[in-house]
C-alpha positions in Angstrom: -20.7 1.3 -3.0 -20.6 3.1 0.4 -18.8 6.4 0.9 -16.1 4.7 2.9 -15.3 2.3 0.0 -15.5 5.1 -2.5 -13.0 7.1 -0.5 -10.8 4.0 -0.1 -10.7 3.6 -3.9 -10.0 7.3 -4.4 -7.2 7.0 -1.9 -5.6 4.1 -3.8 -5.8 6.1 -7.0 -4.1 9.1 -5.3 -1.4 6.7 -4.0 -0.9 5.2 -7.6 -0.6 8.7 -9.0 1.9 9.7 -6.3 4.0 6.6 -6.9 4.1 7.1 -10.7 5.0 10.8 -10.2 7.9 9.6 -8.0 9.4 7.2 -10.5 7.6 3.9 -9.7 6.0 1.6 -12.2 2.8 -0.1 -11.1 3.0 -3.8 -11.4 -0.4 -4.8 -9.9 -3.3 -3.3 -8.1 -5.5 -5.2 -5.6 -3.4 -8.4 -5.8 -5.2 -11.2 -4.1 -3.8 -14.4 -2.7 -6.0 -16.6 -0.4 -7.3 -14.2 2.3 -4.7 -11.5 1.6 -4.9 -8.4 -0.6 -2.0 -6.1 -1.5 -3.3 -2.7 -2.5 -0.4 -1.8 -4.8 2.7 -3.6 -6.0 5.1 -1.1 -7.5 8.7 -1.2 -8.7 11.4 1.4 -8.7 14.8 0.2 -9.9 15.5 -3.2 -8.2 13.1 -2.6 -5.3 9.6 -4.1 -5.3 7.4 -2.1 -3.0 4.4 -3.8 -1.4 2.2 -0.9 -0.6 -0.6 -0.7 1.9 -2.8 2.3 1.5 -4.6 3.8 4.4 -7.1 6.7 3.8 -8.9 8.7 6.4 -10.9 11.9 6.5 -9.5 12.7 10.0 -6.8 11.4 12.3 -8.1 12.4 15.7 -8.0 8.9 17.2 -4.7 7.4 16.1 -2.0 7.6 13.5 -3.3 6.1 10.4 -0.2 3.9 9.8 -0.6 2.4 13.3 -3.9 0.8 12.3 -2.2 -2.0 10.5 -2.4 -5.1 12.6 0.1 -8.0 13.0 -2.4 -10.2 11.2 -2.6 -7.8 8.3 1.2 -7.6 8.1 1.4 -11.5 8.1 -1.1 -11.6 5.3 0.8 -9.0 3.3 4.0 -10.9 3.7 2.4 -14.2 2.6 0.8 -12.6 -0.5 4.1 -10.8 -1.4 6.0 -14.0 -1.1 3.5 -15.7 -3.4 3.7 -12.9 -5.9 7.5 -12.8 -6.0 7.6 -16.6 -6.3 4.9 -16.6 -9.0 6.8 -13.9 -11.0 10.2 -15.5 -10.4 11.4 -12.1 -9.5 14.9 -11.3 -8.3 14.3 -8.0 -6.5 14.5 -6.6 -3.0 11.1 -6.5 -1.4 10.1 -3.6 0.8 6.9 -3.0 2.7 5.6 0.5 2.5 2.6 2.4 3.8 1.0 5.3 2.1 -1.3 7.3 4.3 -3.8 9.8 2.8 -5.5 12.2 5.1 -8.3 14.2 3.6 -8.8 17.5 5.3 -11.7 19.3 3.6 -10.6 19.3 -0.1 -6.9 18.9 0.6 -5.1 15.6 0.6 -2.0 15.1 2.8 0.1 12.2 1.5 2.8 10.5 3.5 4.9 7.6 2.1 6.5 5.5 4.8 9.2 3.4 3.2 10.2 0.1 4.9 7.2 0.5 7.3 7.5 -3.0 8.7 8.9 -6.5 8.3 11.3 -7.4 5.5 11.9 -10.9 4.1 
């Protein structure tokens, strides 16, 4: 596995630990539907958070959260809709982004709730 993929997986684990520490239960990791993948599906109270994790070792080019394309958002929405339907869930769905910036050995975590489109 390449260093980029290893850091991506490490970032997802950091995000999971962060969510658990903040009162979320993890429902699913790396949920796949057709061409879509949701990094983390987490729940806190009656809110189901569909979480996209973005990890970088620097942010000199652009804000990490701004790297999520419309196509990626559309895929996340489709996969989230499938998950909720499949689970027959009656919850509010929210789309979050967790960004993880690695600066030397320090990780900066930012949780952007309701980062984009709701359904």
